[in-house]
N, C-alpha and C positions, 0 to 999 in steps of 0.2 A: 504493500500500500504506500510505500515511500514515494512512488511516482505520483500518486494521487495528491499526497500532501504537497509535493513540490509544485504540481500543476496549480493547486489551489493558492499556494503562496504567490506563484507567478501571476495568477489572475488578480489577486489582491493588490499586488504591486502595480499592475497595469491600471486597475481601477483607481488606486491612490494617485497615480501619475495623471490620469485623465481628470480627476477631481481638481488637482493642483492647476492643470492647464486651464480648466474651466474658470478658475478664479481670475485668470489673466485674459479672459476673452471679452471682447467688446460687444456684449449682447444688447438687445433692445432695452432691457431693464437698466443695464449699466449706462447706456446712452442717455436715458431719461434722467438718471441721477446726476450725471455730469452736466447735462444741459441745464438742470435746475440751478446749479451753482452759477453758471454764466448769466442765465436769465434774471437771476436775483440782482445782478449788479450792472448789466449793460445800460440800464436806465437810471442807475443810482449815481447821482452827481457827487455826493460827499460821503465820506472824506475823500479828498482829492489831492494828489501831489503833482503839481504842474511843472513841466519843463518849459519855462516861459521867460524869455528875456524881454523886459519891458523897455520900449524905446521912448516912452513918455507916459504922462498921467492918463491919457486916453486909452491906454492898453491895460489898465487895471480892470479886468473883466472876469466874469465867472467862467469856469471850465466849459459850460455848455455854450456860452457865447463864443468862446474861442474855438471850440471843437464840437460842433453840433452833431457830428457823426460818432466821435470816439471820446465822449466826455465821461463815461462811466467806468466802473471797475478800478477805481483808485488812481490810475494814470493812463496816459494815451496808449502806450504799447500794450498794457494788459487788456484794454478795451479792444484793441485791434486783434490780438490773438484770441480773445474771447469770441469775437465774431468769426474768426477762422474755425474755432472749435464747433460753433453752432452750425456753420456751413458743412463741415466734415460729418458731423453726426446726422444732420438732415439728409445728406447725400447717401450715407451708408445705411441709414435706418429710417427710410421714409415713412414707415408705419408707426414710429414712436409716438407716445402719448402727447408730447409737447410739440409735435411738428407744426401745427397751426400757429402756435405762439411764436415759434422761431421764425416762421415766415413773416409774421407781422412785425417783429423786431427788425428783421433785415429790410423789409419794405420801408420802415421808418428811417433807419439810420443810414442805409445805403442809397438814399434818394439823391438824385442829381443835384438838387439845390444845396443839400448838406455837403456833398462832396466838393462843390464849388467853393464853399467857405474854407474847407480843409486845404484845397489847392492854393487859394489866395494867401492863406497863412504862410505856407512854405515860401512864397515869393516875397515876403516882407523882409525888411532889414534885420540883420542879426538872427537869421533862422538857419544858417548853413549847417550848424551842428545839432539842430533839433532832432532828438531821437536817433542820432547817428551811432552805430549802424543797426542796432538791435530793433528799434521800432521800424526803421526802413525795411528791414528784412522780413519782419512779420507782416507788414502791409503787402509786400510782394508775394509772400506765401498765401495770404488771403486771396489775392488776385489770381494766382495760379490755380487755386482750388476751384474758384468760380469759372475760370476760363475753360477748364478741362471737364466741366460737368454739362451734359447736354439737356439740362432742365431749362425750360423757357424763362422761368424767374431768375435762375442763376445767370443766364446770359444777359438779362436786363440789369441785374446787380453788377455783373462784370463790366458792362458798358459804362455804368455810372462811376465805377471805381477806377476805370482805366486812366483818366487824366491824372489822378493822384499816383497811380502805379508808374505811369510814364515819367512823371516828375521825379519820383524817388529812384527809378532806374537810372535816370539821367544824373542824379546826384551820386549814385554809386560809380558811374562811369567817370565822373569828374574827380571823385575823391580817391578811389583806389590807386590810380597811378601816382598820386602825391603821398600816399601812405607808405613811408619808407620801411616801417617796422610793423609787424602784426601786434595786436594786443592779446596777451596771453593771460587773461584774468578768468576768474571763475564766476564773474557776474556779467552784467549787461554788455559791456563793450567788447566781449570776446569775438575776435575776428573770425575764427574758424566756424563758430556757430552761425554767424550772420551770412557767411559765404555759402554755407550749406543750404540755408533757406532761400537765399537769392538765386542759387543755381536752379532750384525747382521752378522759379518764375522764368528765368532765362530760357529754359527748355520748353516750358509750357507756352510762352509767348513767342517762341522761335526768334529770340533776340540773340543772334549769333555773336554780336559784338560784346554784349554783356557776358555771355557764356565764355567766350575766349578770354576775356579779361579776368574772370573769376578763376579759370583753370590756370592761367599764367601766374596770377598772384599766389595761388595755393602752391604751385610747384616752386616758385621763387622763394616764398617765405618758409615753407615747411619741407621741401623735398630733401634737404640735406640734414634735417634734424636727427640727432642721435641721443640716446640715453635720456629720454624724457623724464623729468623729475616727478613721476607719479607718486613716489613715496612722500612727497611734500604735501600731497592732497589728503583731505580737503582743507581749505581755509574755513574759518568759522562762520562765514556768511555766503559760501559758494552755493550756487544752484547749477553750475556747470563744472565739468571736469576739463581743465585746459588740455590735458594730454589726450583724453578719450575723445573730446570733440575734434581735435586735430586728426586723430586716427580715423574717426568716422568719416570726416570730410575727405581725407586722402584715399579712402576706399572707393570713392566716386571719381577720383582724379587720375589714379594710376592704373595701368593694366594689372590684372590679377597676379602674374608672376613677380612683377616689379613691386607690387604692393606687399606681397608676403615678405620679400627681402627687406623692404623699407620698414615694415612693422617689426621685424626681428631686430633691426638696429635701433629703432626708436623706443620700443617697449619690450626689451628682451625677456623680461621676467613675467610678462602678462600670461595668465591672470593672477599670479601669486601676489599676496599682500593686500588685495582690495577687499574691503568689507563694507557693508552698508553703513552710511553715516547715522549717528545717534542724534536724534532731535530732542533736546531737553525741554523746550518750551515753545509750544505751537502758537502761543499768543504773542511771541516776540517777532516783529516783522523781519528781522535779519536771521535769527536762528531758524525760523521755519523755512528759509531758503534751502536748508539741507534736505527737506522732503523733496524739493524740486531736483536737487542733486541726485538723489536715489533714482528718481524717475528718468532723468536725462542720462544718467549712467546706464540704466537698463536698456534704453534705446540704443545708445552708442555701442555697448558691448555686443548686443545682438547684431547690429549692423556690421561690426568688425568680424564676428563669427561667420556671418553669411558671406562676407567677402573672402574669407579664408577658404571656405568650402568644407564639406563634411569629412573629407579625407585628411584634413589638417588636425593633428591631435589636440590643438588648442581650442578648436571650435566648440566641442561639447561642453568643456569646462567654462567657456565664456558664456554660453547660453544658460547654464545652471547659475552662474554668478549674476547674470542679468535678471533672472527670475527672482533670485534672493533680494536683489535691490528693489525690484518692483513690489514685492510683497511687504517689504519693510515700510513702505509709505502709502500704498494704495488704500489701506483701511482708514487712513487719517485725513483724507481730503476734505470731508465734511466735519471739520473739527469744531465748528461753532464760532471760530475766530476769523474775522474778515481778512486778517493779515495773510492767511494762506488760502482762504476760500475764493478770493477774487482772481486767482491765477493758476493754482496748482492743477486744476482739472485739465487745462490745456496741455500741460506736460504729460499728464496721464493718457489723454486721448491720442496725442501724437505717438507716444510710445506703444500703446496698444494697437493703434491702427497700422503701425509698421510691422507688427508681428506676423 
């Protein structure tokens, strides 16, 4: 009967694995839970953290006056990527309970007249560094999502958004050649993270000039990197891994054999030493960044594993580590604290939708 016991144990292991994978699936029910977090704040003007250089007393205005499309979710970039998440969820889960509410919000905020105000804001004096480059990249990601969806409403929203997308694509083209050094931080200005998002837009919009520029900059900045200091991570307020974001980007830039060699030189010990970050206080607006780090690491680790391919002995371990990171933070997205609730779901949806 030993074989029966072994078979039963094997079936139990498979069932346990299936249950674990189900926890990391983006189901209709999960989509509704994530959407609820964004819908709660995309129309919520306050509290609000403006990135606004005032040129005079006449520019002392409310967030909604300055940014009638993206005034909610605490700051401009969080509002933008909250809209991306809503579009992604609606696209992948059209039968979700909150589908009609999502469409109503997108009709309101992505209306042409609101987009015109956003475009005009970018053209004003002292706006060149507004949301550079994190907010720029998320806006392009939103545009890419809409452009590649053959839903009539999505095409209407994409058309309304396009002048803003073109303006920011232009700012990328003007700025990247002047950026002598990449920014290797674990928070918003991280260059590799923004290039990854912007590359999605360049390919969706068939913007060959932007795509070529991104690929050139990535190779120039990161192609010769060796011995990435992953042991120094994380910083106490990181929501991105500088080393893993770079490695995830380069998986899209380099041919597979070249990438495997490059990764061996850049992160020779991967995946050893990486463990999920500990989040001690989810009411602290900086410490809760570490939940975002776990989610963005999970996405990056899986991206790296897929680029290596199943024959590479590192791949399976990277995927297991990615799932450990995801499970460390997914249960805590609806923490009851606005500090995390206004943005973390976006990172969860991006991670899960790439699985």
